C-alpha positions in Angstrom: -23.5 -0.3 -1.0 -19.6 -0.4 -1.7 -18.0 -3.7 -0.5 -15.5 -3.4 2.1 -12.5 -3.7 -0.1 -13.7 -1.2 -2.6 -14.3 1.3 0.0 -10.9 3.0 0.5 -10.7 3.3 -3.2 -14.0 5.2 -3.5 -12.9 7.4 -0.6 -9.6 7.9 -2.1 -11.1 8.9 -5.6 -13.4 11.4 -4.1 -10.5 13.1 -2.4 -8.7 13.2 -5.8 -11.6 14.8 -7.4 -11.7 17.4 -4.6 -8.0 18.4 -5.4 -8.7 18.6 -9.1 -11.6 21.0 -8.3 -9.7 23.1 -5.8 -6.7 23.4 -8.4 -9.2 24.6 -11.0 -10.4 27.2 -8.6 -6.9 28.3 -7.5 -5.9 28.7 -11.1 -8.6 31.2 -12.0 -7.5 34.4 -13.3 -9.6 36.5 -11.1 -8.0 35.0 -7.8 -4.7 36.5 -6.5 -1.7 34.1 -5.9 -1.6 34.4 -2.1 -5.5 34.1 -1.8 -5.5 31.1 -4.1 -2.9 29.3 -2.1 -4.9 29.9 1.2 -7.8 28.3 -0.3 -5.7 25.5 -1.7 -4.2 24.7 1.5 -7.4 24.9 3.5 -8.9 22.7 1.2 -6.5 20.1 1.3 -6.5 20.5 5.0 -10.1 19.7 5.2 -10.1 16.7 2.6 -7.3 15.2 4.5 -9.5 15.5 7.7 -12.5 14.0 5.7 -10.5 11.1 4.2 -9.1 10.3 7.7 -12.3 10.3 9.5 -13.9 8.0 6.9 -10.9 5.5 6.7 -10.5 5.1 10.2 -13.7 3.6 11.1 -13.4 1.2 7.9 -9.8 0.2 9.4 -11.3 -0.6 12.8 -14.6 -2.6 11.4 -12.2 -4.5 9.2 -9.2 -5.1 11.6 -9.1 -8.9 12.7 -9.7 -8.7 16.3 -9.6 -12.5 17.4 -6.2 -14.7 17.7 -6.8 -17.0 14.5 -8.0 -14.2 12.5 -5.3 -11.9 13.6 -2.4 -14.9 13.0 -3.9 -15.6 9.4 -3.9 -11.8 8.7 -0.2 -11.4 9.6 0.6 -14.4 7.6 -1.2 -12.9 4.5 0.6 -9.4 5.0 3.7 -11.4 4.2 2.3 -13.3 1.2 4.8 -11.8 -1.3 7.7 -13.6 0.4 5.8 -17.1 0.6 6.9 -19.7 -1.6 4.4 -21.9 -3.7 4.4 -24.6 -1.2 3.9 -22.0 1.8 1.1 -20.3 0.0 -0.9 -23.8 -0.5 -0.7 -24.6 3.2 -1.8 -21.1 4.1 -4.9 -21.4 2.0 -5.6 -24.9 3.5 -5.2 -23.2 7.0 -7.5 -20.5 6.1 -10.3 -23.0 5.1 -9.9 -25.1 8.1 -10.4 -22.1 10.1 -13.7 -21.6 8.4 -14.7 -24.6 9.7 -13.9 -26.8 6.3 -11.5 -29.9 5.8 -8.6 -29.2 3.6 -6.1 -31.3 2.4 -3.0 -30.3 0.7 -1.7 -32.1 -2.4 0.9 -30.2 -4.1 3.8 -31.9 -5.9 4.2 -33.9 -8.9 0.8 -35.8 -9.8 -1.5 -33.4 -8.2 -3.1 -32.9 -11.7 -3.7 -29.3 -11.4 -5.0 -29.3 -7.7 -3.1 -27.9 -4.8 -5.8 -28.2 -2.1 -9.0 -30.3 -1.7 -11.8 -28.7 0.5 -14.5 -30.4 1.8 -17.4 -27.8 2.2 -20.4 -29.2 3.6 -20.0 -32.7 2.2 -19.0 -31.3 -1.3 -15.2 -31.6 -2.6 -13.7 -28.4 -4.0 -10.8 -28.4 -6.0 -8.4 -25.3 -5.5 -5.2 -24.4 -7.3 -3.2 -21.7 -5.7 -1.1 -19.2 -7.6 1.0 -16.5 -5.6 2.4 -14.7 -8.7 3.6 -11.1 -8.7 1.2 -10.4 -11.6 -2.2 -11.2 -12.9 -2.7 -15.0 -13.5 -3.6 -16.0 -17.3 -5.6 -19.0 -18.6 -3.3 -21.9 -17.7 -4.4 -22.3 -14.0 -8.0 -22.2 -15.0 -7.3 -24.9 -17.6 -5.7 -27.1 -15.1 -7.9 -26.7 -12.2 -11.0 -27.3 -14.3 -9.5 -30.5 -15.6 -8.2 -31.6 -12.2 -11.4 -31.3 -10.5 -13.1 -33.7 -12.6 -10.0 -36.1 -12.1 -10.4 -35.9 -8.2 -14.2 -36.1 -8.5 -14.7 -32.4 -7.2 -18.0 -30.6 -7.8 -16.5 -27.2 -8.1 -13.2 -25.5 -8.9 -11.3 -22.6 -7.9 -8.2 -20.6 -8.3 -7.0 -18.6 -5.4 -4.5 -15.9 -6.8 -3.9 -12.6 -4.8 -2.4 -10.7 -7.6 -5.6 -11.0 -9.8 -6.4 -12.4 -13.1 -6.1 -11.4 -16.9 -9.1 -10.8 -18.9 -8.5 -13.9 -20.8 -8.5 -15.9 -17.6 -11.7 -14.4 -16.4 -13.5 -14.8 -19.8 -12.4 -18.5 -19.6 -13.4 -19.0 -16.0 -16.9 -17.9 -17.1 -17.2 -20.3 -19.6 -16.0 -23.2 -17.7 -17.7 -22.1 -14.4 -14.5 -22.1 -12.4 -14.5 -19.5 -9.4 -11.7 -16.9 -9.2 -10.5 -15.3 -5.8 -8.0 -12.8 -5.2 -6.4 -10.6 -2.5 -9.7 -9.1 -1.7 -11.4 -12.6 -1.4 -8.7 -13.7 1.1 -9.1 -10.7 3.3 -12.9 -11.2 3.3 -12.3 -15.0 4.2 -10.3 -13.9 7.3 -13.1 -11.4 8.5 -15.3 -14.4 8.4 -12.9 -16.5 10.5 -13.0 -13.6 13.1 -16.8 -13.5 13.1 -17.0 -17.2 13.6 -14.5 -17.1 16.6 -16.4 -14.2 17.9 -19.6 -16.4 17.7 -18.0 -19.4 19.1 -16.7 -17.5 22.2 -20.4 -16.2 22.8 -21.7 -19.6 22.6 -19.3 -20.8 25.1 -19.9 -18.2 27.6 -23.6 -18.6 27.1 -23.2 -22.4 27.9 -21.1 -21.6 31.0 -23.4 -19.1 32.3 -26.6 -21.1 31.9 -25.5 -24.4 33.0 -26.7 -25.2 36.7 -24.2 -25.2 39.5 -22.7 -28.7 40.3 -24.3 -30.3 43.4 -22.2 -32.3 45.8 -23.8 -35.7 46.5 -24.6 -36.2 50.1 -22.6 -39.7 51.1 -22.3 -41.3 54.5 -19.0 -39.7 55.1 -20.5 -36.2 54.7 -23.5 -36.9 57.0 -21.2 -38.2 59.8 -19.0 -35.3 59.4 -21.9 -32.7 59.5 -23.1 -34.5 62.9 -19.5 -34.2 64.3 -19.6 -30.6 63.3 -22.8 -30.0 65.5 -22.4 -27.9 68.8 -22.6 -29.8 72.0 -23.0 -28.0 75.5 -20.0 -28.3 77.7 -20.9 -29.1 81.4 -19.7 -25.8 82.9 -21.8 -23.8 80.4 -24.6 -22.0 82.3 -28.3 -23.7 81.9 -30.0 -22.6 78.9 -26.8 -21.2 77.3 
């Protein structure tokens, strides 16, 4: 099954193939111009409907629907306008939203590590690169060395624009994990799932908890006695 990030590309690719097939049919010598245009317009309309029907459920399924996930998604939409320091803070906030501890280092002396993440007791060195184009070898080299300096068990690079083939090859040989824009969107969806689970657990605890009982004190007992009905001398007997 295609992953969530690949599905729209597959759908649009299928639509493009359909257009090529239609054009080849229309351009056939045995078909008149008017009849060919009818086929082309009808086919394009049909494929447009099919693509829309396929993309809408995908969009609704992957659209963040919880407060923190929505906020992170909106911030990531503006990732191109973020400075390097702002992107580092965003990445740290994203890991915190997933339940991990994250500390932003950045600046001079960070030894190639921008963020240190504590995942289940293990330290992960993360370098954040918000470049316009694919990232090359250097960040992989830096975070690999920086992870050892900061006593981390893993080294990651987060770069929305992706990586060059050289960076991918070097990451494989050094066991450095690479994450791009698709990875970030996947993490944001994970934040949404965690929020929904937490909200469900909270509602269950509230629903299953027994009602609080007010302790019977001496004051309450006396108040109840005073509240009892006493017969009035003018009332009829047995009233």
